[in-house]
C-alpha positions as CSV (number, residue, x, y, z in Angstrom):
1,M,-8.7,19.1,8.7
2,R,-6.0,19.3,11.4
3,V,-2.3,18.4,10.7
4,V,-0.6,17.1,13.7
5,R,3.1,15.8,14.0
6,T,3.4,14.1,17.4
7,V,1.9,10.9,19.0
8,A,0.7,13.1,21.9
9,D,-1.3,15.4,19.6
10,V,-2.8,12.4,17.8
11,R,-4.0,10.8,21.0
12,A,-5.4,14.2,22.3
13,A,-7.4,14.7,19.0
14,L,-8.8,11.2,19.2
15,D,-9.7,11.2,22.9
16,G,-13.2,9.9,23.4
17,R,-13.6,8.8,19.7
18,D,-14.7,5.2,19.1
19,D,-15.3,4.9,15.3
20,V,-12.0,5.8,13.6
21,G,-10.8,4.8,10.2
22,L,-7.0,5.0,9.3
23,V,-5.5,5.2,6.0
24,P,-1.7,4.6,6.3
25,T,0.2,6.4,3.4
26,M,3.6,7.7,2.3
27,G,2.1,10.6,0.4
28,A,2.3,11.6,-3.3
29,Y,-1.4,11.3,-3.3
30,H,-3.3,10.2,-6.5
31,T,-6.8,8.9,-7.3
32,G,-6.0,5.5,-5.7
33,H,-5.4,7.3,-2.3
34,E,-8.5,9.4,-2.7
35,A,-10.5,6.1,-3.2
36,L,-9.1,4.9,0.2
37,F,-10.0,8.2,1.8
38,H,-13.5,8.2,0.4
39,T,-14.2,4.6,1.5
40,A,-13.0,5.5,5.0
41,R,-15.0,8.6,5.0
42,V,-18.3,6.6,4.1
43,E,-17.6,3.8,6.8
44,S,-16.1,5.9,9.7
45,D,-17.2,8.7,11.9
46,F,-13.6,10.1,12.0
47,V,-10.9,9.6,9.4
48,V,-7.2,9.7,10.0
49,A,-4.5,9.5,7.4
50,S,-0.8,9.2,8.1
51,L,1.7,10.8,5.9
52,F,5.1,9.4,6.5
53,V,7.8,8.1,4.1
54,N,9.0,5.1,5.9
55,P,12.7,4.5,5.3
56,A,12.6,1.1,7.0
57,Q,10.7,-0.4,4.0
58,F,13.1,0.9,1.3
59,G,16.1,-1.4,0.5
60,D,17.3,1.1,-2.2
61,E,18.6,4.4,-0.9
62,A,18.1,5.9,-4.4
63,D,14.5,4.8,-4.4
64,L,13.9,6.4,-1.0
65,A,15.6,9.7,-2.1
66,A,13.5,9.8,-5.2
67,Y,10.2,9.2,-3.6
68,P,8.1,12.3,-4.3
69,R,7.4,14.6,-1.3
70,D,4.9,17.5,-1.3
71,E,3.0,17.8,1.9
72,A,1.2,20.9,1.1
73,R,-0.4,19.3,-2.1
74,D,-1.1,16.0,-0.2
75,A,-2.8,17.9,2.6
76,A,-5.1,19.7,0.2
77,I,-6.1,16.4,-1.4
78,A,-6.6,14.7,1.9
79,E,-8.8,17.6,3.1
80,A,-10.9,17.7,-0.1
81,A,-11.5,13.9,0.3
82,G,-12.9,14.2,3.8
83,V,-9.9,13.4,6.0
84,D,-10.3,14.8,9.6
85,L,-6.8,14.4,10.9
86,L,-3.5,14.2,8.9
87,F,-0.6,12.7,11.0
88,A,2.6,13.8,9.5
89,P,5.4,12.8,11.9
90,S,9.1,13.3,11.7
91,L,11.5,10.4,11.4
92,E,12.5,11.0,14.9
93,E,8.9,10.8,16.1
94,M,8.4,7.4,14.5
95,Y,11.9,6.0,15.2
96,P,13.3,7.8,18.2
97,A,16.9,7.4,19.4
98,G,17.5,3.9,20.5
99,F,14.6,2.3,18.6
100,Q,15.2,-1.4,18.3
101,T,11.9,-3.3,18.0
102,W,10.9,-4.8,14.7
103,V,7.9,-6.9,13.6
104,E,8.7,-10.0,11.5
105,V,5.7,-11.8,9.8
106,E,7.1,-15.1,8.5
107,D,5.3,-17.0,5.7
108,A,3.1,-14.2,4.5
109,A,6.2,-12.1,3.8
110,R,8.0,-14.8,1.8
111,G,8.1,-14.9,-2.0
112,L,7.0,-12.3,-4.4
113,E,7.9,-8.9,-2.9
114,G,9.4,-10.4,0.1
115,D,12.1,-12.1,-2.1
116,A,12.5,-9.1,-4.4
117,R,12.8,-6.6,-1.6
118,P,14.5,-8.2,1.6
119,G,13.4,-6.4,4.7
120,H,10.6,-4.6,3.0
121,F,7.8,-6.3,4.9
122,R,9.6,-6.0,8.3
123,G,9.5,-2.2,7.7
124,V,5.9,-2.2,6.6
125,A,4.6,-4.4,9.5
126,T,6.6,-2.4,12.0
127,V,5.4,1.0,11.0
128,C,1.7,-0.2,10.6
129,L,1.8,-1.8,14.0
130,K,3.0,1.6,15.4
131,L,0.4,3.5,13.6
132,F,-2.3,1.1,14.8
133,A,-1.1,1.5,18.4
134,I,-1.0,5.3,18.1
135,V,-4.4,5.8,16.3
136,R,-6.2,2.8,17.7
137,P,-8.6,2.7,14.8
138,Q,-11.5,0.4,14.3
139,R,-10.7,-0.1,10.5
140,A,-7.6,0.5,8.4
141,Y,-7.6,0.9,4.7
142,F,-5.2,-0.7,2.1
143,G,-5.3,-0.9,-1.7
144,Q,-5.6,-4.2,-3.7
145,K,-2.5,-3.3,-5.7
146,D,-0.5,-4.1,-2.7
147,A,-1.9,-7.6,-2.2
148,Q,0.9,-9.3,-0.5
149,Q,1.1,-6.3,1.9
150,V,-2.6,-6.9,2.8
151,A,-1.6,-10.5,3.5
152,V,1.1,-9.6,5.9
153,I,-0.9,-6.9,7.7
154,R,-3.9,-9.4,8.1
155,R,-1.6,-12.0,9.4
156,M,-0.1,-9.6,11.9
157,V,-3.5,-8.4,13.0
158,R,-4.7,-12.0,13.7
159,D,-1.5,-13.2,15.3
160,L,-1.3,-10.3,17.7
161,E,-5.0,-10.2,18.5
162,L,-5.4,-6.6,17.3
163,D,-9.0,-5.4,17.5
164,L,-9.4,-3.8,14.0
165,A,-10.7,-4.7,10.6
166,I,-8.5,-4.5,7.5
167,R,-10.5,-3.2,4.5
168,V,-9.2,-3.7,1.0
169,V,-10.1,-1.1,-1.7
170,P,-10.0,-2.2,-5.4
171,T,-7.0,-1.1,-7.5
172,V,-7.5,2.3,-9.2
173,R,-6.2,2.5,-12.8
174,D,-5.6,5.3,-15.4
175,A,-7.7,5.1,-18.5
176,D,-5.1,3.1,-20.3
177,G,-5.2,0.4,-17.5
178,L,-2.0,1.1,-15.7
179,A,-2.5,0.7,-12.0
180,L,-1.9,4.1,-10.3
181,S,1.3,4.5,-8.4
182,S,3.3,7.5,-7.2
183,R,6.3,6.2,-9.0
184,N,4.5,6.4,-12.4
185,A,5.4,10.0,-12.8
186,R,9.0,8.8,-13.4
187,L,8.1,6.9,-16.5
188,S,8.9,8.5,-19.9
189,P,6.2,8.4,-22.6
190,A,7.9,5.3,-24.2
191,E,8.4,3.6,-20.9
192,R,4.7,4.1,-20.0
193,K,3.7,2.5,-23.3
194,R,5.9,-0.5,-22.5
195,A,4.5,-0.7,-19.0
196,L,1.1,-1.3,-20.3
197,A,2.0,-4.8,-21.2
198,L,1.8,-5.7,-17.5
199,P,-1.8,-4.9,-16.8
200,R,-2.8,-6.2,-20.1
201,A,-1.1,-9.6,-19.6
202,L,-2.7,-9.9,-16.2
203,A,-6.1,-9.1,-17.6
204,A,-5.8,-11.5,-20.4
205,A,-5.0,-14.4,-18.0
206,V,-8.2,-14.0,-16.2
207,G,-10.3,-17.2,-17.0
208,A,-7.1,-19.0,-18.5
209,A,-6.5,-22.7,-17.7
210,D,-3.1,-21.7,-16.7
211,P,-3.1,-18.0,-15.8
212,V,0.6,-17.9,-14.9
213,A,1.5,-19.1,-18.4
214,A,-1.0,-16.9,-20.0
215,A,0.4,-13.9,-18.3
216,H,3.9,-14.7,-19.2
217,A,2.9,-15.0,-22.9
218,G,1.4,-11.6,-22.9
219,L,4.2,-9.6,-21.3
220,N,5.4,-8.4,-24.8
221,G,9.1,-8.4,-23.9
222,L,8.9,-7.4,-20.3
223,H,11.0,-9.4,-18.0
224,P,9.1,-9.9,-14.8
225,D,10.6,-10.4,-11.3
226,Y,7.7,-12.8,-10.8
227,V,4.3,-13.9,-12.0
228,E,2.8,-16.0,-9.3
229,L,-0.5,-16.9,-7.7
230,L,-1.2,-15.6,-4.1
231,D,-3.7,-16.8,-1.7
232,L,-5.3,-14.2,0.4
233,D,-7.7,-15.8,2.9
234,G,-9.2,-18.1,0.3
235,A,-9.2,-15.5,-2.5
236,T,-6.8,-16.2,-5.3
237,V,-4.8,-13.3,-6.9
238,L,-2.4,-13.4,-9.8
239,A,0.4,-10.9,-8.9
240,A,3.3,-9.8,-11.1
241,A,6.1,-7.2,-10.9
242,A,8.4,-5.9,-13.6
243,R,10.9,-3.1,-14.0
244,V,10.3,-0.6,-16.7
245,G,13.2,2.0,-17.0
246,P,13.7,3.5,-13.4
247,V,10.4,2.2,-12.1
248,R,9.5,-1.1,-10.6
249,L,5.9,-1.9,-11.3
250,I,3.6,-4.1,-9.3
251,D,0.1,-5.3,-10.2
252,N,-2.4,-8.0,-9.7
253,V,-5.9,-9.3,-10.7
254,L,-8.4,-11.2,-8.6
255,L,-9.0,-14.7,-10.0
256,K,-11.3,-16.1,-7.4
257,G,-13.1,-15.1,-4.2
258,S,-13.3,-11.8,-2.5
259,L,-10.7,-9.8,-0.7
260,Q,-13.2,-8.2,1.7
């Protein structure tokens, strides 16, 4: 695996390749990221992963500062999972002096995370569009855990006539059911035990006549930012977010249809 840091080096490495899969990431890799890498490896001749902690999608400076960073560890995991090229740019490479162009996706970015984190999806859409323009992949891979992000990116891809497929990989969970997240390491043992109420409440809501009410009933004292239904191209997802200690957890379950 090669590690490159500039747009020019990415384009040189990809010159002449026409079956490229891209996995956009912010690092702090776990088994969920490995699932994305493995899926891209199976489906693509050449796999690129980006490693960039994107400040534009953080509204909380403390959250940005606390986000874990260990490039050497991440690079070893990516290489073992079959990634061919790791693009790890600097902030200045992605947002050079004078940068002033931003992507706003309207309806898809409203509600849920869009309301809870103003400006978040503007940062996500902008950095993803930049990565798509730099790498020019045939497919890009995202996790189901970030279901609204998938909706935002798919809308952008359609509206801007981008010639790539957005692939969604099912959420990977720890043995206790908690959806894997880079932020889970900040939970104390007691907080982690409380956090399990979120995936359990969502799981219990599957098949309920009123899944939103059923999920609320199972939250066991957690006070959610939201518990809402989300439509993703005809698929229905029950999504929720709640804060446990220093960590804001998001999760969802598929109620109807397919995300592929």
